[in-house]
N, C-alpha and C positions, 0 to 999 in steps of 0.2 A: 504494500500500500504506500504510495509516496510520490514526491516531485523532486527532480534533480537539482543539485547545486554544485558549484565548483568550489565551495568553501571546504577546507579540510576539516576532518573530524576534530572534536574538542580535545584539548589537552587537559581540561579540568579534571578528568577522571584518570589521568595517567599516573603511573608509579614507575620508579626506575626498573628497567629490565635487567635485574641482576641475578635472577634465579637460574638453575641449571638449564632450563629450557631455552632461555635467552642465550646463554653461552653456547649451547649446541647449535642453535640457528646461526649465530654469528660466525662459527667456525667454517661454515660453507663459504665458498669463494664468492657467490652472488647471493643477494637477499632473496628470501622467499616472496614471490609476488602474489599479493592478495587482491582479488577482485571484490570491490565493496561498493555499496550504495550509500551516499552521504545524505540520507534523508533523516529527519528528526527521529523517526522510529527505529533506525538502525544504530543510533549512537550508544545505547546501552551495550551493544555488541562490539562496536569498533572504537569508541572514544578511548584515546590513549595509545592505540596501537601504532600511530605514526611516530611515537617516540621510542618504540622498541627497536633496538638494533637487530638487524638481520631480517626485518620485515619491510616490504615496500608496498604501499597501497596504490591500487589502480582503480579509479572511480568510473562508474558507468551506471546506466539505468538497469533495472533488474533483467529486462528481456535481452540484454546484450551479454550478460556475464557468462552464460554457458558457451557461447561462441568464443569467448576469450580463453576459456579453458581448452577448447578443442584446438585452437590455433596456437596455443602456447604463450599467449600474452599474460595469462595468469596461471598459477599452479593450484591455487585454492581460492574458491569464490563463494560469496553469499548468493547462491543462485535461486531463482524462482523455482518453487517446489515442483511444478509440473515439468520442468526441464529434465528431471530424473527419468521421466517417461518419454519425453519428446525428443531428446537429444539424439543425433545420428549415431554417436558413439556412447556406450554405457558410461554413466557417472556413478560414483560412490558417494554416499552421504557421510560426512565427517561429524559425528554426533557430539559437538561441543557448543551447541546453541542453535536457536532458531528464531524466526520472526513469526509469531502466531498469536492466536487469541482463543478465548473460550467465551464467546459471546460477541457483543458489539465491538467493532474496530475503530469507529469514528471516521476512518479514512479510506474505506472501500465501499463506495456508495453508488447506487443506481438512482438517477433522477428521471422522472417521467412526467409528461403532461397528461397521461392517461393512467387509469388504474393498472396495477401490475398484471392482473389476469388478461388485460387487453394488449400488453406489450408484445410486439412482433418483430421489431427492428431496433437495434441498439448501436449507437456509435460508441465503440469501446476503446478506452485508453490503451495505447500500444506499449505503455511502460512495463506492463506485467503480463506474462503469459498465464500465470496461475489465476489471477482474478478473473480473467476472461473465461477460462475454463470452468471456474467455480460458478460464474453466472450461468453458463450453459447447463451445467449439472442441476443447479437449483431450479431453473425454469422447466427442465424436463421432468424433474421429480415433483415439483409443486403444482405446475400448471399443464403438464403434458404438452409442452410447446418447445419446438426447436427454434429459438429466436435467430433472426438474421443479424449477423455481427458485421459491422462496418468499421474497419480500422480507423482510429481517430488519434492523430498525433497532436497532442495538446501544445506542442512547441511550434506547430505550423500555423498557416492561415486559418482563421475561424471559418466555418461553413457559411455560405451565403445566407442560409436560413437555419435558425437554431434547430438542432435535432429534436425529434419527438421524445426520444429516450437517450440517456447519456450515462455511461459508466465512467467514473473518475476514481483515481487512486491517489493517495499520498497527501502531502502538505497542502496541495492546491484545494483539497476538499474543505480545509479550514480557512485558508487565507484568501482564496479566490473562488468561493463557492458560487454556483449558478443561483440566480434569483429564485427564492422559494415560491414567489408568486407565479413564475413561469413554469416551475416544476413542483406542483403541490404534492405529488406522490413520490416517496423516497423509500429506499430499502437499503439497510446496512447488511452487507453480504455475510459478515461474520455472525451477526445475530441470527440471520435466516438459517445458516448452516447449523448452529447449535439447536435452534428450534426444531429443525428437521431430523437431526441425527444424534443429538445429545453428546457430541464429541468436540474437542478442540479442533481448530483448523490451523494448518501450517502453511504459511505463505512463502517462506524462504528458509533454506538451510545451507550450511556450509557444504560444498561438494568439491570433489576432485575427479579427475579421470579414473575410471576403474581399471584401465589397462596399463597402469604404471608398473615399472619394475620395482623390485624390493628396495633398492636404494632411494628411489623417488618417494616411495611410500614411507620410508623411515623419515625422510625430510619433512613430509606432510605431517606425520605424527608429532614430530618435534614442534613444528609451528602450531599445531593444534593445542598443545599444552599452553602456549601463550594466549591463544584465543579463549580457552577455558578459564585461565586465571584472570584475564581482563574482564570477561563477562561477570564473573563472581565479584570482582572488585567494584565494577560499575553499578552493581545492584544497589549498593549503599550510597551511590553518588548521583541519584536521579535529581535531587533538588539543584545540585551544582551544574549538572548538564543543562537543565531547564533554564537556570539563571543565565548561563553563558550563551545559549543558542536559541531558545524558543522565542523570546520576545523579538529578537532581531529578525526572525523569520516570519513574524506576524502572528504568532500563536499567543493567545492569552495564557498567562502563567498557570492559572488554575486548571485550564483544559489540558495544558501540556503535562502537568504533574499527574493528573488523572489518567491521561493517555499512556504515558510511559510507565507510571508506577503501579497502575491497577488494571488497566484494560488489556494491555499487551502481555504476551508471555514470551519468555526467552529461553526456557529450559526444554530441551527435547526429551521429555519423559515418556513413560510407557503409554499414557493416555494420548499424548500428542502423536506418537507413532501409530497408534490405532486409528486416529483421525486421518492421518496421512494415507494409511493403507485403504481406508474406506473411500476416500476421495478417488484414489486410483482405480479401485474396483468399480465405482459408479461411472467414472469416465469411460472405462472399457465397456461396461454394460450398455452405455448409450452411444457407443461407436465413436467416441472422441479420440480414442486410441485403439489400435487393433487388439492388443491384449496387454494386461499390466505386466511390466517387467518385475521380477522379484526385487524387493528393495534391498540394496546392498549397502551395508555400513562398513566403513573402514575401521578395522580393529585398532584400538589405541594402546593396547597393552602388550604389543609384540616388540 
């Protein structure tokens, strides 16, 4: 869920990279390249990583990060969850964090001029593959409708006529939301998923190529220890992250603290894994993917 920015991740949550994992990453000749998304909701995962020696951050929108893994620009990336299924080459999930929810997200929202049961065509934000597929699954399950999806690049020219229905993700939902008088019918996709299936939803996870040799896997596992450490550290730094970054991006402070501190989830626990598996099963059942790939997790204790 999110809008891009060229601003680097916050240093408010950083701590010196002096643990054994940092030393091991630093011993490699080149830094480990991390594909990341610098949206407000990713900062609890990435804030402080830019100060860790041995890591190099490569910023892009979520829908581009899997391609960066495949062509070698990144070695480890915070990929859109659906890319685990859609990638031309298999990807492995590195289980050291996620971007997800158990209920409303605030920033993955469908806007419509007509009631949801009458929606047939949606201009869909191209920043995230997962949110678009989630919309498709929800409408097939809730309304027995396969909506027509029109790619919508929010950074390009606006349509000549405002779309009848519009899916937006990210900070833009808060700081540049469509006029509610034009779009009186709205749906939070995270909330709709929980109502329908009673499980958390996973929008993004750390991933790497599944076909790496053992030396590359060892390098990824070492970098993953830094990601795990920083996520745990940042958990207690939400007010500092909000103070440093949210207001400057147009977020009200209260909304930002609620969003990062209570609405979003960052730990890829067993319930979240079950939600991810259910999403892939439904996508396959509705023909959005040919068949679900087995979910591969990179072992971290080897």
